[in-house]
C-alpha positions in Angstrom: 94.4 103.6 87.6 96.9 101.2 89.3 100.4 102.5 89.7 102.9 99.6 89.1 104.8 100.5 92.2 102.2 100.9 94.9 102.1 98.0 97.3 102.0 97.1 101.0 104.4 94.6 102.3 104.4 92.5 105.4 107.9 91.1 105.9 109.4 88.2 107.7 106.2 87.1 109.7 107.1 84.1 111.8 104.7 81.3 112.7 105.2 77.9 114.4 103.4 75.3 112.3 103.5 71.6 111.2 104.0 71.6 107.5 106.0 69.1 105.4 105.9 65.7 103.9 107.6 63.8 106.7 106.0 62.4 109.8 108.5 64.3 112.0 107.7 67.6 110.4 104.0 67.1 111.1 104.6 66.1 114.7 107.5 68.3 115.9 106.8 71.4 113.7 109.1 74.4 113.1 109.0 78.1 112.4 108.0 79.3 108.9 108.6 82.8 107.7 106.4 84.6 105.2 106.4 87.8 103.2 103.4 89.2 101.5 103.2 92.0 98.9 99.8 93.4 98.1 99.5 95.7 95.0 96.9 98.3 94.7 96.5 102.0 93.9 97.4 103.8 97.2 97.0 107.4 95.8 93.6 108.0 97.5 94.8 106.6 100.8 97.8 109.0 100.6 95.6 112.0 99.8 92.9 111.3 102.3 94.7 109.6 105.2 91.7 107.2 105.4 92.0 103.5 106.0 89.1 102.6 103.7 91.2 103.4 100.7 93.9 100.9 101.7 94.3 97.5 103.2 94.2 96.9 107.0 97.4 94.9 107.4 96.4 93.8 110.9 93.5 91.9 109.2 95.9 90.5 106.6 98.2 89.3 109.3 95.3 87.6 111.1 94.2 85.9 107.9 97.7 84.6 107.3 98.1 83.4 110.9 94.8 81.5 110.8 95.6 79.8 107.5 99.1 78.9 108.5 98.0 77.3 111.8 94.7 75.7 111.0 95.9 72.9 108.7 99.0 70.7 108.2 100.1 71.2 104.6 102.4 68.8 102.8 103.6 71.5 100.4 104.6 75.1 100.9 103.1 75.7 97.5 99.6 74.7 98.8 100.0 76.9 101.9 101.1 79.9 99.8 98.2 79.3 97.4 95.6 79.2 100.2 97.1 82.4 101.6 96.7 84.2 98.3 93.1 82.9 98.1 92.3 84.0 101.7 93.7 87.5 101.2 92.0 88.0 97.8 88.6 87.0 99.2 88.8 89.6 102.0 90.4 92.3 99.9 89.0 92.3 96.3 90.5 95.8 95.6 93.9 94.2 95.4 95.3 93.9 91.9 98.0 91.4 92.7 99.3 89.4 95.6 102.7 87.9 96.1 103.4 85.4 98.9 106.8 84.0 99.9 107.0 81.1 102.4 110.4 80.2 103.8 111.2 76.9 105.6 114.5 77.1 107.4 114.8 73.5 108.6 114.6 71.2 105.6 115.1 67.4 106.1 117.8 66.8 103.4 121.4 65.9 103.4 123.0 69.3 102.7 123.5 72.8 104.0 121.2 75.6 103.1 119.7 78.7 104.8 116.1 77.8 103.8 113.8 76.7 101.0 111.4 79.4 99.7 108.3 79.2 97.6 106.9 82.3 95.9 103.3 82.5 94.5 102.7 85.7 92.6 99.1 86.0 91.3 96.7 88.5 89.9 93.8 88.7 92.3 91.1 86.3 91.0 88.5 88.1 93.1 89.2 91.4 91.3 88.3 89.7 88.0 85.1 88.3 89.3 84.0 91.6 90.8 84.7 93.5 87.6 82.7 91.1 85.4 
């Protein structure tokens, strides 16, 4: 049974990519920063010290890197959604996945640290596999 507090988090991953709605963003690019939280029952991993009962976060990082760099997205929402889908396909044991994407250089007339989009979804692959 899933404990509501078990999760693995990859924090502040940085990638240089070409996302945005403007021509300059797609040509020049910038750094994007991502956080991912993956919720699952980690009790068996803790008891056995065996990676098969958890998520290999090196694989998660590689999935995120590939998705972030393979395509130029207009919207951070679309990027975050594709990352949730990519992780869920590879790790159906996850109950829930939360992805935050931060864009520090936003082309607008104003001062801010960054814009952040958060997608927090139950794993659609989990529901398919349990049907």
